[in-house]
N, C-alpha and C positions, 0 to 999 in steps of 0.2 A: 421220608418223602411222602407228600400227600397227593393222591390223584382224585381229581374231581371228575365224576361221570355224569353227564347230563341224560337223564332218563325221563325227561318230560315228553308227553305223548304228542304227536304231530298229526292226529287224526287219521284219515284214510291216505292222505298224501304223505307217504313216509320219506319221500325224497325232497321235502320242501326246502331244506337248507341247500342242498345241491342245486336246485332249481333257482333259487335266489342268487346264488353265486354264478351260475351260468347266465343269467339275465344282466347281473352287473358286469360281467366280462365282455359280453357282446352288446352293450347298451347302445353303442352308436349305431350299428346295424339294425337293431330293434326300433330305435327312434325314427330311422329313415322309413322302415316299413310301416310304422304307426302313422307317420305323416302322409305316406301315400294312401293309407287306408282312410284317413280322415278326409282326404280330398275326394275319395271315391264313394263316401257314405253319406247318407242323409242324416240330418240333424236328429230326427226321431230314432235312429238306429245306432246312435253313438255309444250307447252303453254295453253293447254286447262285446265278446272276446274278439280275437283276431288270430288267423293262422299266419305264422311267421316261417319263412325259408331262409336259411343261411347255407352258403356253399360249404361243401364238405372240407375243402382246403383250408377254410378259415376256422374250423373248429378243432384242428389237431393241437394238442398241447405240446409246448416246447420241450425237447429232451436233450440230454447231453450225449454226444458221441465220443467215443475213444479212437483217436487216430494212431496209426503205427509211428513209433518213434525210432530215432536212430537211423542207420543205413541198412537197406534191405537189398539183397541180391537175389533175383529169381531167375531160374533156369526153366525155360518152357520147352518141353519136348517137341521135336519136329521143326525147330526154328532153322530155316535155310537162308534167310535174308538179312538178319541183323546180328552183329556181334556186340560185345561188350564195349560200351562207350559211345555207341551210336546215338544220335539224337533223332527222335521221332516227332513228326509233326503232330500237333493237336488236331484231332478229326473236327472237321467242320459240322455245325449243327444242321440237321435236315431242314430244308424248306419246301415241304410238300405243297403241291398246286392244289390239293383239295378236290381233284377230280377223279380220284380213285373209286374203285367199286368196294362193296362190302366184303370184308375178309372173314376167314373161318377161324380166326384166333380165338382161344379160350380165355383170353384176358378179359376182366370184368371192370366196369367202372361203377362208382357210387352215385346216387342221386343226392340232390340237396337235402340238407337236414332240416325237417319241418317239425314244428311244435306249436301248440295252441296257447295263446295268452289268455288268462282269465279275464273276466270283467274288471276286477280290481286291479290287476297288473296293467291292463290296457289303459285305464283311466290314470293310473300313476305315471306311466309314460307319457300319456297325453298332457298331463298337467306339469310335466317336469320342467319345461322350458319356460314356464310362467313363474313369477315370484310367488313365495309362500305356498308351495304345493301342498304341504300337510294341512295347512289352514283351509285350503279348498275342500279337501275330503271331509274335514269335520264340520265345516260351515254349511256345506250343501246338504248334509244329512240331518241338519237340526230343523225340528219343527216346533214351534213355540207353544202351540195349543195342543191339549189332549182331551180325550173323551173317556168316560168310565165304561167298562165292558165287563159282563159277567164272565167268570173263568171258574166254573165248578163250585165246590163247597169247601168250607173250612171247619175245623173242630173248635175254633174260638172266633169271637168278634163281638160286636155290640148287639144289644137285644133288638134293635130295629131291623137288624140284618138276619134275624132267625128265619130259617126256612121251615115252615110249619109241617107241610107235607113230607118233606124229607126227614124231619125229626120224628114224626109219628110213625113213619115207615121203619125207621131205625129201631124205635122203642118196640114196636110190634114183633120185629124179628128178635130182639133180645128177650122179650118175654116168652116167645115160643121156644127159644134156645134154652133159657134158664129153667123154664117150668116143664119142659118137655119129659124129663126123668120122673119128677114127682107126680105128674098126671098119669103117666103110664102105670106107675106102681099103685096110685090111688084107685084106678079102675080094676087092677088086678086083686087088690085087697077087698073092694066092694064085692066082687064076684065070690071070692073065697068066703066072705061073711054070709052071703045069702045061702051059699051051699051048706055052710056049717050050721046055720040056724034051722035047716030042714032036718038035720040029724040030731042036734042037741039043743038044749035050753039057753036062756039068756045069761045064766050064771056060769056057764062053762068057761074055764080060764082062757082057752083059745079065743072065744068070742070076745072077752074083755080085752085081750091083747090086741086083736084086729081093730076093735073100736078105737083103742088108744092110738094105734098107728095111724087109722083113717083121719082122726082128729088132728094129729100132728102133720100129716100131709096137706090137709086142707088149709091149716094155718100158715104152712109154709108157702103154699101157693098164693094165698092171699097177700102175704108179706112182700111178694115181688112188686115193686113199684111200677105204676103205670107209665111213668116217664122218668128217666134219670138224666142228670147233667151229662152223662156220657153219651146220651142219645142225640143231644142238640147238635144241629148242623147250621151253619151260618152261610148266606150267600157270599161268595168270594168275587170281589170286583177289583179289576186292575186298570191301570191308566194306559191307554194306547194313543199314538199320535192321531189327531183329528185333522184329516185333510178337508179343505173346503170343497164345495161341490164340484166346480168346473171353472175353467179359464181358457181364454184364447189369447195366443201370443201373436202380434202382427210384427213381421220383420219387413221393415221398409229399407230399400237400399238404392242409392244413386248408381246408375250404370252409364253414366256419361263417358266421354272419351278420357277423362282425367282419372277415372276409377280403373287402375290397371289390376292385373291378377293378384299382385302382392297385397293390394288393399282389399280386395274381395276376399282373400284368404283370411286376413286379419278380422274382417267383418263376420266371416263364417265362424271363427273361433269365438267371437263375443256372443253371437247368437246361440251356439252350442252351450256355452256357460249358461245363458239365460234359461235355455230349455231344461237343463239339468237341475237348475234352481227351482223352476216352477213344478217340475214333476215330483218334487219332494213335498210340495205344499197342496197340490190338487190331485184329486182322483182322476179327473178326465181333463185333458188339455188338447186343444186344437191349434194348429200353426197355419197362419195365412201369410203368403209371401206376396209382397208388392214391390215391383221394380219400376223404376221411372227414369226417364230422360226428359224430353219435352212433353211426353205423355206417360201416364201410368197404366199399368195392367196387372191383374192378378194372375200369378202363374204358379207352376209347381216348382220344387226345389231345383230340379235339374236346370230348367231355364233361368231360375233366379240367379244361380251362381255362374252358369256356363254359356248362357246365350250370348251370341256376338252383336246383337243389335245394339246400337249405340247412337248418340246424338247430342244435342245440347242439354240444358238443364233447366227444368221448371218444376220446382219442389212442390208447389201448391197443387199439381195435378195428382200427386201421391196422397196428399192430405184430404183432397176432395174424395177420392176413391175410398180412402179409410173411413171417413165420416159415413159415406153411403153404405158400406158393408156392415159397420156396427149397427146403424139404424135398421137395416133390412134383416140381419141374421142374428145379431147378438144384442138386441135392445133389452131383453129380459134381464130383470135384476139377478137371475141366477148365474149370469155370466160375469166374470171378472176379467176385464180387458187390460192387457199390457202391451205396450207399444215400444219397440226398439228400432231406432232410426240411424243408419249409418250413412255418412256422406263425407265428401271432401270439403263441403261448405261453400263451394263455388256455385253461386246462383245470381240470377238477375236481381238488380237492386229493387226495383218495383215489386218483384215477385216475393222477395224476403219478407217485405212488409205485409203482404197478403198472407203468407204462412203464419205469421205472428198473430194476426187477427183471427185466422181460422182456429188456431190451437186455443186462444184465450176464450173465444166466444162459443165454439162449437165442440171441439174435441176433448179438451181437458175435463169438462163436467161428466164425460161418459167413460173415462177410463180410470183404472186404479193407479197406474203409474206410466210415465212416459220418460224414456230415456234416450237422449240424443248424443250420439258419438261421432265426433268429427275425426277423420282419419286423414291426417295431413302432418307433414313435418315442417310446415311453414307457419307464417302468422295466421291468426284467426281471420275467417272469411266474413263476408257480409251477413251471411245466414247466422252465424254465431252472434254477431252483434245484435241482431234483432231478437234472437232467442234468449238473450241475457236479460231481456225485460220480462220474461214470463214467470220465473220463480217467485217474484214478489207477490203476484196474484194467485199463483197456484204452486204451493209447496211440493206437490208430488210430481213436479216437472224437474228433471235432473239433466245436466250435460256435462261431458268430459271430453278430453282430447286424447287420441292414440297416435303416438308417432312411431312405435316399433312393436313387434310381437311381445316384448317384455312388458309393455304397458298395459296388455290386455286385462290381466287379472287384477292389478292395483286399481284400474279403472272400474272394472266390474265390482269389486268389493266396496269401492267408494260409492258407487251408485246404489247399491243394495245392502248397505250396512244397516244395522238395527237402529232405529230412531228413538231418541229418549222419550219415555212416556211422560 
């Protein structure tokens, strides 16, 4: 019989396999906790881990118990009320009123079981109810452009990458190390020769032997090469992802009466995907939230998703505010502007035409990409019909429709897929 023993290292976390098994077993409760965490988090804080609590009664493992078989006759000492064969009523369960005082019982209870989800585990659970979750994790971490960066020195390379100062420093160290012994002996031999010449003549055998040794030592020292191929050091350069300078992400959402909590939640998930995507491509990113009904205002994220203010729908008010903010704060060429608009598409007919003209003439030349997402399970609205005319003039305008949470990632992937060069 052959036994296979897995001795692969697991890093510092020695219980990685048990942890994964535990997360799989209680995935339902963990997904509920992650969903609650997403609703309470900001978009910019979505990448950190999360503390999860599971009731102790839900983490006990099932066990087999052994019941008594056959017929058992028990004789209890001190029994004066019952005889063999008597039937005893089942005791009724206690129904405490809950108004008792604290007792002095030594019985203890256990707190809920709490543990931390890592950043990767949190994102895995977050993307789990969307389609193609594995592709999300690989696609979001891809950065197409790279830059060359110095990373120390190498012992091999091309002549153009030779680092002269480092090579000469190594050569000097080698010459000192290799010639240290002969130089020391040469100095001692010269001192012995001077002392011997004061006592004897030039023809003395010891004098001739010392002169011969001194000549050999000098030749040996001169034979040490000034620089050797072993001394050469080459600048080592590696490729690292090259993020662009900075970007601003505009989140525009319709908060009219038709945008209920479920649609706002789908919009938030789409904005989270967009933020995660942009943070992989840019070193600095700012997020601007614009909400609108009949009028538009710039707000923080809390008011963006949870404010109760509502009304009719005038989408052009949000586009006017968007154009104003870009021109006043992000007009520099250093900024890459991205816009994501979420709405149910219900708008005044005349205002939809105004929106199309604003986008074509003013906004689209100022942004890198504009994504319109219509969140509705019905037919396309009038705003969709007007927006359909924009991509022909501006290819960096895209629009998709979301009907359920399962459509969020396919729509996002379609909007941000790599374009053919």
